[in-house]
C-alpha positions in Angstrom: 0.0 0.1 -0.1 1.4 3.3 -1.2 0.9 6.4 1.4 -1.0 9.4 -0.2 -3.1 12.1 0.6 -6.9 11.3 0.0 -8.7 14.3 -1.1 -12.5 14.0 0.0 -14.9 16.7 -2.1 -16.7 18.8 0.7 -19.1 20.7 -2.2 -22.0 19.1 -3.6 -24.5 21.0 -5.7 -28.0 20.8 -7.5 -30.6 22.6 -8.8 -33.7 22.4 -6.8 -36.3 24.0 -9.1 -35.5 26.3 -12.3 -33.8 29.2 -10.8 -33.0 27.8 -7.5 -29.6 26.1 -6.2 -28.8 24.0 -3.4 -25.1 23.6 -2.3 -23.9 21.7 0.5 -20.6 22.5 2.8 -19.8 19.1 4.7 -16.4 20.5 6.0 -14.1 23.0 5.4 -10.8 22.3 3.7 -8.2 24.2 1.7 -9.9 23.9 -1.7 -13.7 24.6 -0.5 -13.9 28.1 -1.6 -12.7 27.4 -4.8 -15.0 24.3 -4.9 -18.1 26.5 -3.9 -17.3 29.0 -7.1 -16.9 26.0 -9.3 -20.1 24.4 -8.4 -22.3 27.6 -8.5 -20.7 28.3 -12.1 -21.9 24.2 -12.8 -25.2 25.4 -11.3 -25.7 28.6 -13.4 -24.7 26.7 -16.4 -27.2 24.1 -15.6 -29.8 26.5 -15.2 -28.7 28.5 -18.3 -29.1 31.9 -16.5 -28.2 33.7 -12.9 -29.9 31.8 -10.0 -32.7 33.5 -8.4 -31.6 32.2 -4.6 -29.4 29.8 -3.2 -29.7 27.3 0.0 -26.3 27.0 1.2 -26.9 23.7 3.3 -24.0 23.6 6.7 -25.9 21.2 8.6 -23.7 18.6 10.6 -21.0 20.3 9.4 -18.1 20.0 11.8 -15.9 22.7 11.0 -12.4 22.6 9.4 -9.8 25.1 7.8 -10.3 28.5 9.2 -9.1 30.2 5.9 -11.3 28.5 4.2 -14.3 29.8 5.9 -13.4 33.1 5.4 -12.7 32.6 2.1 -16.6 31.0 1.7 -18.1 33.9 3.8 -16.1 36.3 1.4 -17.6 34.9 -1.7 -20.8 36.3 -0.4 -20.0 39.6 1.2 -18.4 43.0 -0.6 -16.6 44.6 2.1 -16.0 44.8 6.2 -15.0 42.1 8.8 -15.6 38.6 8.2 -14.1 36.8 11.6 -11.5 37.8 14.4 -10.1 36.2 17.2 -9.0 37.8 20.6 -6.7 35.3 22.6 -4.4 35.4 26.0 -0.9 35.2 24.3 1.1 36.9 21.8 0.1 37.0 18.2 -3.3 35.1 18.7 -5.5 38.3 17.8 -6.3 38.3 14.0 -9.0 39.3 11.6 -10.3 38.2 8.2 -11.6 41.2 6.1 -13.9 40.9 3.0 -12.9 41.8 -0.8 -15.4 43.2 -3.0 -17.2 40.8 -5.0 -20.4 38.8 -4.5 -20.8 35.3 -6.1 -24.5 35.7 -6.2 -24.9 39.4 -7.6 -27.2 40.2 -4.2 -29.8 37.5 -4.9 -31.2 35.7 -1.8 -29.4 33.3 0.2 -30.6 31.1 3.2 -28.4 29.3 5.3 -29.1 25.8 6.9 -27.5 25.2 10.3 -28.0 22.7 13.3 -26.8 21.2 16.4 -24.3 19.4 14.5 -22.9 22.6 12.6 -19.6 23.5 14.6 -16.6 26.0 14.4 -15.6 27.3 10.5 -19.5 26.5 9.7 -20.8 28.9 12.8 -18.0 31.2 11.5 -19.8 31.5 7.7 -23.2 31.6 9.5 -22.3 34.2 11.8 -20.8 36.9 8.9 -23.5 36.3 7.0 -26.3 36.7 9.8 -24.2 39.8 10.5 -23.9 41.4 7.5 -27.6 40.6 6.7 -26.4 38.7 3.7 -28.3 35.6 4.3 -31.1 34.2 6.2 -30.0 31.6 8.8 -32.7 28.8 9.1 -32.7 25.8 11.3 -31.9 24.7 14.8 -28.9 26.4 17.0 -25.1 25.7 16.1 -22.7 23.8 18.3 -21.2 26.5 19.8 -17.5 25.6 19.1 -15.9 29.3 18.8 -12.3 28.6 20.7 -8.9 28.6 18.8 -6.5 25.8 19.7 -2.9 26.4 19.3 0.2 23.9 19.4 3.0 25.0 21.5 6.2 23.4 21.2 8.3 22.1 24.3 11.9 22.4 25.5 12.1 18.6 25.6 11.1 18.4 22.0 7.4 17.7 22.5 4.5 19.6 21.9 1.3 20.6 23.6 -2.1 21.6 22.3 -3.8 24.5 24.3 -6.9 26.7 23.9 -5.3 30.3 23.2 -8.4 32.6 21.7 -11.9 32.7 21.1 -13.8 33.5 17.4 -16.1 36.5 17.0 -18.5 37.3 14.8 -18.2 40.7 12.9 -20.5 42.3 15.1 -18.2 41.1 18.3 -20.6 38.2 19.7 -18.6 35.0 20.8 -19.3 32.0 19.2 -17.9 29.7 22.3 -20.7 28.1 24.4 -23.3 30.1 22.3 -23.4 29.1 18.8 -25.3 30.6 16.6 -29.3 31.4 16.7 -31.0 31.1 13.3 -33.1 33.9 12.5 -35.9 31.6 11.4 -36.0 28.5 14.4 -36.8 24.7 12.7 -36.0 22.1 14.8 -36.4 19.3 12.6 -34.7 18.6 8.9 -37.0 16.1 7.9 -40.8 15.1 7.9 -41.1 11.8 9.7 -43.5 9.9 11.8 -40.7 9.1 14.2 -41.6 10.7 17.5 -38.1 10.8 18.2 -36.4 14.4 17.6 -32.5 14.0 16.9 -31.9 17.5 17.9 -32.8 17.0 21.5 -29.9 14.3 21.5 -27.3 16.2 20.1 -24.2 17.5 22.2 -23.4 21.3 22.4 -20.4 22.9 22.8 -22.0 24.2 26.1 -23.1 21.0 27.6 -19.4 20.3 27.8 -17.6 20.5 31.6 -15.3 22.8 31.5 -15.4 23.3 27.7 -12.8 26.1 27.0 -10.2 24.8 29.4 -10.5 21.3 28.2 -10.3 20.5 24.7 -10.1 16.9 24.5 -13.8 16.9 25.3 -14.5 19.2 22.5 -12.9 17.5 20.1 -14.7 14.3 21.1 -18.2 15.8 20.6 -17.0 17.3 17.3 -15.7 13.9 16.2 -19.1 12.8 16.9 -20.9 15.4 14.8 -18.5 14.9 12.2 -19.5 11.1 12.1 -23.1 11.7 12.2 -22.5 14.7 9.3 -20.8 11.5 7.0 -23.5 9.3 7.6 -26.0 11.9 6.4 -24.1 13.6 3.8 -25.5 11.6 0.6 -28.8 11.1 2.3 -29.2 15.0 2.7 -28.1 15.8 -0.7 -30.2 13.6 -2.9 -33.3 13.7 -1.3 -36.5 15.8 -2.2 -37.2 19.0 -0.8 -40.6 17.8 0.2 -38.8 15.0 2.3 -36.7 17.5 4.1 -39.1 20.2 5.9 -35.9 23.0 6.7 -34.9 22.4 2.9 -38.7 22.9 1.8 -38.9 25.8 3.7 -35.7 27.6 2.8 -37.0 27.2 -1.0 -40.3 28.7 -0.2 -38.1 31.7 1.6 -36.5 32.2 -1.3 -39.1 32.4 -3.7 -40.9 34.9 -1.3 -37.8 37.0 -1.0 -38.0 37.2 -5.1 -41.6 38.4 -5.0 -41.7 40.7 -2.2 -37.9 42.0 -2.7 -35.1 41.7 0.0 -35.1 44.9 1.3 
């Protein structure tokens, strides 16, 4: 067996109805923003014109590369702050700012999140929410807003410690709070089951000493990631009528086009 880097595609897309696109980001990798632009271009070609609206699905997305989250946010936002951090050690404070350009040219966007949406996905949702660039729909996100840094030791080893917190453009801390949707819809499927999966989800704030014990939060994120992998193919293939949140997101996009987004 030859050791190699395995590339897993993190962005999938399809047309929901003529004029309305759907993009699912399962995690944030270094190429995610480029793949987002490519998938949106493919949707426009398939639609044979500009899209009237887009659903960006970040449900069960456990996060990933910070710069990728900033780049995805930047794709929809023309200017201003995207995300910043405040920390307790030197060089832990930094911020990302938007560059001119909006890949949707101002057309409405709905972002879907749930309790499995963590870290980088919360950064995107928070940035788009603070800039009033998208309507956030679904259930409250995980609340992973801390930054971990690897510090080298004189013995030759290293230790991973929490050094800073993420903040949305308006200054909201994600840590332990998560992102509260503009429109709350707890369940993403209409089923006959009485069990509500959202009530079983672990959130950052549920973890004892979450900010000072990164091991616990990593375990919870691993669980969310495993759930995301399991549901990913199912979510992207099902019909909108079988996915309540997606169905409502599509209806909202249609309404925004009829009545305007102002």
